[in-house]
C-alpha positions in Angstrom: 85.7 143.8 86.4 89.3 143.6 85.0 91.2 140.1 84.9 95.1 141.1 85.0 96.1 137.6 86.3 99.5 138.7 87.6 102.5 140.3 86.1 105.1 138.1 85.2 107.4 140.0 87.8 105.4 138.8 90.5 105.4 135.2 89.0 109.5 134.6 89.4 110.9 132.3 92.2 110.0 134.3 95.6 113.2 133.2 96.9 115.0 135.7 95.2 112.4 138.3 96.5 112.3 137.6 99.8 115.2 137.1 102.4 115.6 134.7 105.1 112.9 131.4 105.1 109.2 131.6 106.1 106.0 130.6 104.3 105.3 133.0 101.1 101.6 133.4 102.3 102.9 135.0 106.0 105.1 137.3 104.0 102.8 138.6 101.2 99.4 138.1 103.4 100.5 138.1 107.2 96.8 139.1 107.7 95.8 135.4 106.6 96.1 132.1 108.7 98.3 130.3 106.3 96.8 126.6 107.8 93.5 127.5 105.9 92.7 126.4 102.7 89.3 127.2 101.1 87.8 124.0 100.4 85.8 125.1 97.2 89.3 126.4 95.6 90.9 123.2 96.3 88.2 121.2 94.8 88.6 123.4 91.6 92.0 122.7 91.4 92.0 119.2 91.9 89.5 119.0 88.7 92.0 120.9 87.0 94.9 118.3 88.2 93.0 115.4 87.1 92.5 116.4 83.5 96.3 117.9 83.1 98.1 114.5 84.5 99.6 116.9 87.1 100.5 115.6 90.6 98.6 117.6 93.5 102.0 118.7 95.3 100.7 122.6 95.0 99.8 124.5 98.7 97.0 126.7 98.5 96.5 129.3 100.6 94.2 132.6 100.5 95.7 136.0 100.2 94.0 139.2 100.4 97.3 140.9 99.7 97.1 140.4 95.8 94.4 141.2 93.3 93.2 137.8 92.1 95.3 134.8 92.2 98.9 134.0 91.9 101.5 131.2 91.1 104.5 131.7 93.1 107.5 129.5 93.6 109.2 129.7 97.0 111.9 127.5 98.5 111.1 124.8 96.1 107.6 124.3 96.7 104.8 125.6 94.2 102.0 127.6 95.7 98.8 129.2 94.4 97.6 132.0 96.3 94.0 133.7 95.6 91.7 136.2 97.0 88.5 135.0 97.8 87.0 138.2 97.6 88.0 138.5 94.1 86.8 135.0 93.2 83.1 135.5 95.1 82.8 138.2 92.5 83.3 135.6 89.3 79.5 134.7 88.2 77.8 132.4 90.7 80.8 131.1 92.7 79.8 130.8 96.2 82.3 129.5 98.9 79.6 128.1 101.4 80.5 125.1 102.8 77.3 123.5 101.3 78.2 124.0 97.6 80.8 122.5 96.9 79.4 121.4 92.9 81.9 122.2 90.0 79.0 123.7 88.2 78.5 125.2 84.5 78.3 128.3 86.2 82.4 128.1 87.4 84.0 128.2 84.3 85.7 131.4 84.9 87.1 130.4 88.0 88.0 127.2 86.7 90.0 129.2 83.9 91.9 131.6 86.2 93.0 128.7 88.1 93.8 126.9 85.1 95.9 129.7 84.1 98.2 129.8 87.0 98.5 126.2 87.0 99.4 126.7 83.5 102.5 128.7 84.8 103.6 125.8 87.2 103.1 123.3 84.3 105.4 125.2 82.0 107.9 125.9 84.5 107.9 129.6 84.1 108.5 130.1 87.7 111.7 128.3 88.4 112.8 127.2 84.9 111.8 130.0 82.5 112.5 129.3 79.0 115.8 131.4 78.1 114.9 134.7 76.2 111.0 134.1 76.8 109.2 137.4 77.3 106.7 137.6 80.3 104.1 138.0 77.1 105.2 134.8 76.1 104.9 133.2 79.3 101.4 134.4 79.8 100.0 133.1 76.5 101.6 129.8 77.0 99.6 129.8 80.3 96.7 131.0 78.5 96.8 128.1 76.2 97.2 125.7 78.9 94.0 127.1 80.2 91.9 126.8 77.0 93.2 123.1 76.7 92.1 122.6 80.2 88.9 123.7 80.0 88.2 121.7 76.6 89.6 118.3 78.9 87.0 119.5 81.5 84.0 119.4 79.0 84.0 123.2 78.6 82.8 124.8 75.3 85.2 127.5 73.4 82.9 130.3 74.4 83.3 129.0 78.0 87.1 128.6 77.9 87.0 132.1 76.7 84.7 133.9 79.3 87.2 134.8 81.9 89.3 136.7 79.1 86.2 138.9 77.9 87.0 141.8 80.0 90.7 141.9 80.1 92.4 145.1 78.9 92.4 145.8 75.4 95.8 147.0 75.3 99.2 145.2 75.8 101.3 146.2 78.7 104.9 145.2 79.0 104.1 141.9 81.2 100.8 140.8 79.4 99.5 141.1 75.9 96.1 142.8 75.4 92.7 140.6 74.9 92.5 139.8 71.3 95.7 137.8 71.9 94.9 136.3 74.7 91.6 135.1 73.3 93.7 133.5 70.5 95.9 131.6 72.7 92.9 130.2 74.8 91.2 129.5 71.5 94.6 127.6 70.3 95.0 125.2 73.8 90.9 124.7 73.2 91.4 123.4 69.7 95.0 121.8 70.2 93.1 119.5 72.9 90.0 119.2 70.6 92.7 117.4 68.3 94.4 115.3 70.8 91.1 114.3 72.1 88.3 114.2 69.8 86.0 111.9 72.1 86.5 114.4 75.3 82.7 115.5 76.6 83.2 118.6 73.9 81.2 121.4 75.7 78.7 118.7 77.7 80.6 119.1 81.3 79.3 117.1 83.8 80.4 117.6 87.4 81.4 115.3 90.0 78.8 116.5 92.9 80.2 116.8 96.5 77.0 117.5 97.9 73.9 115.5 97.6 71.6 116.4 94.8 70.1 114.9 92.1 72.2 117.2 89.8 74.9 116.3 88.0 74.8 112.4 87.5 75.1 110.8 83.9 73.5 107.4 83.9 73.1 104.4 81.7 70.3 102.2 81.0 70.9 98.6 81.2 68.0 96.6 80.6 65.4 97.5 82.9 67.7 99.4 85.3 69.0 102.7 85.2 72.7 103.4 86.9 74.8 106.1 87.8 77.8 105.7 85.2 80.3 106.5 87.9 80.5 106.1 91.8 79.1 108.0 94.4 80.9 111.2 95.7 79.2 112.8 97.8 79.8 113.9 101.3 76.7 114.9 102.8 73.3 112.8 103.5 70.2 114.1 101.6 68.9 116.4 104.1 72.4 118.1 104.3 74.1 116.3 107.3 77.7 116.1 107.0 79.2 112.9 106.8 82.5 112.7 108.8 85.5 111.8 106.9 87.8 109.3 108.7 91.4 109.6 107.3 93.6 107.5 109.5 92.8 104.2 110.1 91.9 104.5 114.3 89.3 107.0 112.8 88.1 104.8 110.5 87.5 101.8 112.8 86.2 103.9 115.4 83.6 105.2 113.5 83.0 101.4 112.8 83.1 100.3 116.6 80.6 103.4 117.1 78.2 102.8 114.1 79.1 106.0 113.2 78.8 107.0 109.1 81.8 107.7 107.0 83.7 108.1 104.1 87.3 108.3 103.0 89.4 108.5 99.6 91.3 105.8 98.8 94.7 106.7 100.5 93.3 110.3 101.4 93.9 111.5 98.2 91.1 114.0 96.7 92.2 112.9 93.1 91.2 109.4 93.7 88.0 110.6 95.1 87.3 112.4 91.5 88.3 109.3 89.9 86.9 106.6 92.0 84.0 108.6 94.3 84.0 108.1 97.9 84.7 104.8 100.0 81.6 104.5 102.6 81.3 102.4 105.4 77.9 100.4 105.6 76.7 102.4 108.4 76.6 105.6 106.2 75.0 103.5 103.2 71.9 102.4 105.9 71.5 105.7 107.1 68.0 106.9 107.6 69.1 110.1 106.5 69.6 108.5 103.1 73.4 108.8 101.2 71.6 108.2 97.7 70.5 111.5 95.8 66.6 112.0 95.4 65.3 110.1 93.0 68.0 107.2 93.2 68.7 104.7 96.1 71.7 102.3 96.9 71.0 98.7 95.5 69.8 95.7 96.9 71.9 92.6 96.6 68.9 91.4 94.1 69.3 94.3 92.0 72.9 93.5 91.6 72.2 89.9 90.5 69.5 91.0 88.0 72.6 93.5 86.7 74.8 90.8 86.4 71.9 88.6 84.8 71.8 91.3 82.3 75.4 91.1 81.6 75.2 86.9 81.2 77.6 86.6 84.2 80.3 88.5 81.7 82.7 90.9 84.3 84.9 91.4 81.6 82.4 93.3 79.5 81.4 95.3 83.0 85.0 96.5 83.5 86.4 100.0 82.3 88.7 99.4 79.2 91.7 101.3 80.9 93.1 101.4 84.6 92.9 97.7 85.6 96.0 95.6 86.5 97.7 93.3 83.8 99.4 90.2 84.9 100.7 87.5 82.8 97.8 85.4 83.2 94.9 87.9 84.6 92.7 89.2 82.2 92.9 93.1 83.3 91.0 95.7 81.2 87.6 94.9 80.2 85.8 96.0 77.3 83.0 98.1 79.2 80.6 97.1 76.5 77.4 98.5 78.6 79.5 101.7 79.4 79.2 101.0 83.3 82.5 102.1 83.5 83.8 99.6 86.6 87.2 100.9 87.6 89.5 99.5 90.2 88.7 101.8 92.9 90.1 99.5 96.1 88.4 99.3 99.4 89.4 99.8 102.6 89.8 97.5 105.7 87.4 97.8 108.8 90.0 96.4 111.1 93.5 96.1 111.8 94.0 93.0 109.9 97.1 92.5 107.3 98.5 95.9 108.0 102.1 94.5 107.3 100.5 93.9 103.8 98.1 96.9 103.6 99.0 100.2 105.7 96.3 102.1 106.8 94.0 99.6 105.5 94.3 100.5 101.8 93.5 97.5 99.5 93.4 96.5 96.0 93.5 99.7 93.6 93.8 98.8 90.0 92.6 95.2 91.2 89.1 95.2 92.7 85.9 97.2 92.3 83.5 96.3 95.2 80.1 98.3 95.8 78.0 97.8 98.7 74.4 96.9 98.6 71.6 97.6 100.7 70.9 93.9 102.0 72.0 92.7 105.3 73.7 89.0 105.3 74.1 88.1 108.9 74.6 89.9 112.2 77.2 92.9 111.8 77.7 91.9 108.2 76.2 93.0 104.9 76.6 91.7 101.1 78.5 93.6 98.4 79.0 93.0 94.7 82.3 92.9 93.1 84.4 92.7 90.1 87.9 91.6 90.4 91.1 91.7 87.7 91.4 88.1 87.2 87.8 86.8 87.0 85.4 87.1 84.4 82.6 86.6 86.6 81.1 88.5 89.0 81.4 87.9 93.0 79.0 88.3 95.8 80.4 88.4 99.2 79.7 89.8 103.0 81.6 92.0 104.8 81.6 93.6 108.3 80.1 97.1 108.5 83.1 98.9 109.0 84.7 97.9 106.0 85.2 100.7 103.1 83.5 100.4 99.4 82.4 102.1 97.0 78.7 102.7 96.3 76.8 102.7 92.8 73.2 104.0 92.8 70.2 102.2 90.8 67.2 104.9 89.8 64.2 104.5 91.9 
């Protein structure tokens, strides 16, 4: 299989190529429904954006009219087009709805997509460097791909795997294989120098399906905890949990006692960063929210954790991400590697909408986790950390509120 990526001629501003207005996917790929975006490709791209400090401003569309993947810029908007059949040929990449896990077998796909995003990152399409040749722009995108794979935790060999089958000889638009492998290696090594404490080849995915794989853990006292919040969209038996984006959808789910999840402010990057927010109906569902071998802790188990910490919430909070005010304590020391991040929460009713539109509340200031324990009728206990408090809190909340979930080992 030859991975030519794109010729730089194809990566110019399509506003100069096509006359009139319209969607570039319909112009390049009239057989493709422009509104459709494959969930797997979107998930891969979000993983890349999360470590590249890029905002999710890209329009991602399938296109069988191109050979593989293509970065384009059209009418002031950045696009990533991809040929799903091509990506399906990459080793182990499945496009089924049940397989949304970014795992070690997907490095080739991550590299290809990172290369295309590298063209956008370096402004190759709408504002290329004066005098730069197409080959130079390709090598810059290759460096970006190598750097990205390092930040995702891939090894040097994994960062180069997609380039092993590119043509040996150069063309007018593309360097030869050895030059491209060297560019990827340069990006990977430069990133390693900048961030020597990165995973360095020990990639740990952020699972979106409910399996026991891919979760890091930390031992605190006699308890083994996940070191990040839960990020699943299915119950243990494979049933899909409803995503509720609007506040009305969220509140209706609560009234119907229906399990639901959301990303904070409906941003997938927040989902990767903080995990999902769930209502308590998802927590308490008999189909099992936690993966096999794990469970949602009771309030007593949360209390046991706080005792081990000597009720010192500052050692519990992560050392970045928390809001710092003049009289507030802000970031913590993350002494026990629990990595408590200020994920915020979502109201389960329409109170305080003048302050918190759509019910979003507390990002940067609050980390709240559900317990499995009922406190009273229609309320359950949750455990939390607040930016300006040095101790933990235990409170009760209505079932329809949305909090993060942190699991403990059975």
